[in-house]
N, C-alpha and C positions, 0 to 999 in steps of 0.2 A: 464362718467358723463352722467346720464340720466336725462330725462327731459318728464313733460307732462302738456298740457294744456286744458282748457276746457272755450268755450265762448259761451253766452245765451243773447238773445234778451229779454230786459226787459223794462215791460211797465210802467215805471217810470220817472220822471225827471231824471237829470243827477245831480243835487243838492241832490236831497234827498237818491240816491245810493251811493255818495259821501259821506255822513252824515252818512250812515251805515259804510262804509268803516272805518272811524274816529273812529266811537263808539267803532267797533270791535278789535281797539287797546287797549281801555279803559275796555270795557265788552267782552272779549272770550269767557265767557262761555255761553252768548246767542246766539253766532252762531257756537259753538263747541260743540256739547253733552259731558257732562262726564268732562268737563276742571275744576279744583278747585285750589285753592291756590294762585290765581291770585296776582302778585308784580308788581306794574309797578313803575319806577323811570324816571322822566323827566331827561335825560342826556342833557349833551352840544350841542351845534349844531344843536339844532332841532332831535335829537335820542333820542328814547324813550327806554330804558331797560326793558323788561318784561319779567319775570319768571311764569312760570305757571306748574302745574301737568296735565298730560295726560290723559284720560281715563285707559288708560294702566298702569298706576303709575310711567311712567317715566315724571321726572322732565327735564324741556328745558328752555334756555332761547336764548331770542331773541334781535337783534338790530334792532330796527323798524324806518323807514321815510316814509314819507308822504310830496307831495308836491302836491299842489292844483293846479298848472298852469299846469301840465301833468295828473293830477289826477290818479297817480299812489302812492301803498303804498308798501313798500319792507320789507319784514320780512326775516333777517339774521340771521341764527344759528349762536350761539355763544357757543364754547367748549362742543358742541356735541360728547360723546366719538363714537358715531356709525356714522357718517355722515357729512360731510359739506352739507349743503341745503341754497338755496334762493326762497323764494316764491314772487309772484308779483301779484297785486289786481290793474286793471287796469279798468278805465272806459272810453268808447269812446262814441263819438256821432258822427254817419257819416250818410248824408243822410237823416237825422229825426229820426234814430233809436239810441236807447242808449243801447250800448251792456258792458257788463261784462266777464273780461278775468281774470281767476287766471291762472299762470304759475308756477309749481316747476321745479327748476333743482338742482341737488345733484348730490354727490357720496358718496359711503360706502367709512368708513375707512379701515385700512387694519383690515382684520380677520371679519369684519360685514359684516350682509347678508345685500342685496342691498334691500331697499324699493320700493314695489309697491304703489305709490301715485295714480295711475289714478282715482280709485274708491273715494277717500278721495276729490280729486280735482274737480272731476264732483259733487258730493255730497255738497261741500261747495258753489258751484257757484249758485246749482240749490236753496239751502236754502236762499242763500241772495237775488236771485230773488224772492222768495216767501214774505221773509221780505218787498222787497220794493215794490211789487204790492199790499201789504194787505192793 
């Protein structure tokens, strides 16, 4: 299992940042360049099922939950032939600072090459920070 994480201080309110994370569930193309063919299904018990095509052409499916109390959004891969993976997007407010953290945790399936998610996680946090501060 590999993991990578990136955290940034954001000059925006917790509420604004949280709304961006919720918007990212429904409109990932605004946050991830090159995403197409997004399909959203509001599943049971507050779980959203999202399918989308990545810039690489790969089609993925995720189960997504959002907990406003803890301000955590969890993206869990479903049926990915290459890896089992989980990404969390978390908003923290501590000592007057607003922090945004994205964490990837995953493992390649047998025969698949491990993914290097460090650059993607870093870029995703910084892009969301820019949107929040605009």
